[in-house]
C-alpha positions as CSV (number, residue, x, y, z in Angstrom):
1,M,0.1,-0.1,-0.1
2,F,2.5,2.7,0.8
3,T,5.9,3.4,-1.6
4,S,9.1,2.9,0.3
5,V,12.1,5.0,-1.6
6,D,15.7,4.1,-1.0
7,S,17.5,7.5,-0.1
8,E,20.7,5.5,-1.2
9,R,20.0,5.2,-4.7
10,K,18.4,9.0,-5.1
11,R,20.9,10.6,-7.0
12,I,22.0,12.5,-10.2
13,E,24.1,11.0,-12.4
14,H,25.7,12.9,-15.5
15,L,28.4,12.0,-18.4
16,P,31.8,13.3,-18.0
17,S,31.7,14.5,-21.3
18,K,28.4,16.2,-21.8
19,N,28.1,19.9,-20.4
20,V,25.2,19.8,-17.2
21,H,24.2,23.2,-18.4
22,E,22.9,21.8,-22.1
23,S,20.2,19.9,-21.4
24,P,18.0,19.1,-24.6
25,V,15.0,21.1,-22.8
26,Q,16.8,24.3,-23.2
27,N,17.2,23.6,-27.0
28,Y,15.2,26.3,-28.5
29,S,16.3,25.6,-32.0
30,F,13.0,24.4,-33.3
31,I,11.3,26.9,-31.5
32,N,13.1,30.1,-32.5
33,E,12.9,28.9,-35.8
34,I,9.0,28.7,-35.8
35,K,9.1,32.6,-34.2
36,S,11.5,33.6,-36.9
37,V,9.0,32.3,-39.9
38,I,6.1,34.3,-38.1
39,A,7.9,37.2,-38.2
40,N,8.6,37.2,-41.6
41,Q,4.9,36.4,-42.1
42,F,4.2,39.2,-40.2
43,Q,6.6,41.3,-41.6
44,K,5.9,40.8,-45.3
45,I,1.8,41.6,-44.5
46,F,2.7,45.0,-42.5
47,S,5.8,46.1,-44.9
48,K,3.2,46.2,-47.9
49,N,3.4,49.3,-49.8
50,D,0.1,48.0,-50.9
51,E,-3.5,50.0,-50.4
52,Y,-5.5,47.5,-50.8
53,T,-3.4,45.1,-48.4
54,K,-4.0,48.0,-45.3
55,L,-7.5,48.2,-46.0
56,Q,-7.8,44.5,-45.3
57,I,-6.0,44.5,-42.4
58,T,-7.4,47.9,-41.0
59,I,-11.0,46.6,-41.6
60,F,-10.2,43.4,-40.4
61,G,-8.6,44.7,-37.0
62,I,-11.7,46.9,-36.6
63,T,-14.5,44.4,-37.7
64,F,-12.7,42.2,-35.2
65,I,-13.0,45.0,-32.4
66,V,-16.4,45.4,-32.8
67,A,-17.3,42.0,-32.9
68,I,-15.5,41.5,-29.3
69,L,-17.0,44.6,-28.0
70,V,-20.7,43.0,-29.0
71,A,-20.3,39.7,-28.2
72,S,-19.0,40.8,-24.9
73,L,-22.2,42.9,-24.7
74,T,-24.4,40.3,-25.6
75,A,-22.4,37.8,-22.9
76,I,-23.2,40.4,-19.9
77,I,-26.5,41.9,-20.7
78,I,-28.8,38.4,-22.7
79,G,-26.4,35.6,-21.8
80,Y,-23.1,33.8,-22.4
81,T,-24.4,31.6,-25.0
82,F,-26.2,34.0,-26.8
83,G,-22.3,36.0,-26.8
84,F,-20.2,33.2,-27.7
85,S,-22.6,32.3,-30.6
86,V,-22.2,36.1,-31.7
87,L,-18.4,35.6,-31.5
88,I,-18.1,32.7,-33.7
89,G,-20.3,34.0,-36.0
90,A,-18.2,37.4,-35.9
91,I,-15.1,35.0,-36.0
92,S,-17.0,33.1,-39.3
93,G,-17.8,36.4,-40.9
94,I,-13.8,37.9,-40.8
95,F,-13.0,34.4,-42.4
96,Y,-15.8,35.3,-45.0
97,L,-14.5,38.6,-46.1
98,R,-10.8,37.4,-45.8
99,L,-11.8,34.6,-48.7
100,L,-13.8,37.1,-50.5
101,A,-11.0,40.4,-50.6
102,K,-8.5,37.2,-51.6
103,S,-10.6,36.4,-54.4
104,I,-11.2,39.6,-55.4
105,G,-7.0,40.2,-55.2
106,K,-6.9,37.8,-57.3
107,I,-9.0,39.2,-60.3
108,G,-7.2,40.5,-63.4
109,K,-3.9,38.3,-62.3
110,E,-4.8,34.8,-62.3
111,S,-8.8,34.8,-62.5
112,T,-11.5,36.3,-64.6
113,R,-14.5,36.2,-61.9
114,V,-14.8,35.9,-58.2
115,S,-14.8,32.5,-56.5
116,Q,-17.5,30.7,-55.3
117,L,-15.5,29.0,-51.7
118,Q,-16.5,32.3,-49.5
119,L,-19.9,31.0,-50.0
120,L,-19.1,28.0,-47.8
121,V,-18.6,29.2,-44.8
122,P,-22.5,30.9,-43.8
123,V,-23.3,27.4,-44.8
124,C,-20.8,25.5,-42.7
125,L,-21.8,27.9,-39.6
126,F,-25.9,27.6,-40.0
127,I,-25.0,23.9,-40.2
128,F,-22.5,23.6,-37.2
129,A,-25.0,26.2,-35.4
130,S,-27.5,23.7,-35.9
131,K,-26.0,20.7,-35.4
132,L,-24.1,21.5,-31.6
133,G,-25.9,22.6,-28.6
134,S,-23.4,25.6,-27.4
135,L,-24.5,27.8,-30.8
136,E,-27.6,29.6,-31.3
137,I,-28.6,30.0,-35.2
138,F,-29.7,33.8,-34.6
139,P,-27.3,35.2,-32.6
140,A,-24.4,33.6,-34.8
141,M,-25.9,34.7,-38.1
142,I,-26.2,38.2,-36.6
143,G,-22.2,37.5,-35.7
144,F,-21.6,36.9,-39.0
145,F,-23.0,40.0,-40.5
146,I,-21.2,42.2,-38.2
147,Y,-19.0,42.8,-40.8
148,K,-21.2,44.7,-42.7
149,P,-21.8,47.3,-40.6
150,C,-17.7,47.9,-40.2
151,L,-18.0,48.2,-44.1
152,I,-20.1,51.1,-44.0
153,F,-18.4,52.8,-40.8
154,Y,-15.3,52.4,-43.0
155,F,-15.9,53.9,-45.7
156,S,-19.0,56.8,-44.8
157,R,-15.9,58.2,-42.4
158,S,-14.4,59.5,-45.6
């Protein structure tokens, strides 16, 4: 029932040829490599002088901030499942907007029309909201369309 420990056998042995301070736990080369790849991607995105890329980043940022505010307020006022559904809908709306912007960015370069791939996002959101018990359909759809008032706000301010 009880375990006994022999204190004579509790000693740490180090190999004489290895440096004690260089342990495999402290080898961060893989993590540093991933960090540098991510940093290069962010630098590539934010260093572009392309107006279209800057417009996309601005609209995504505004939409994300508004989505978090709306989801927080609805979670406090109405309920957590309602707020969570709004947040998931808003994130899928941002994803839809990103796919649409990517498709529009390819017009003239690689294609002659807008792709229909982004139309799967609201369909998948509706299916997941109807199947999962933790999501509600109506607030998820409200959250999905949060990007529209953000677009109206952005383009009406100029």
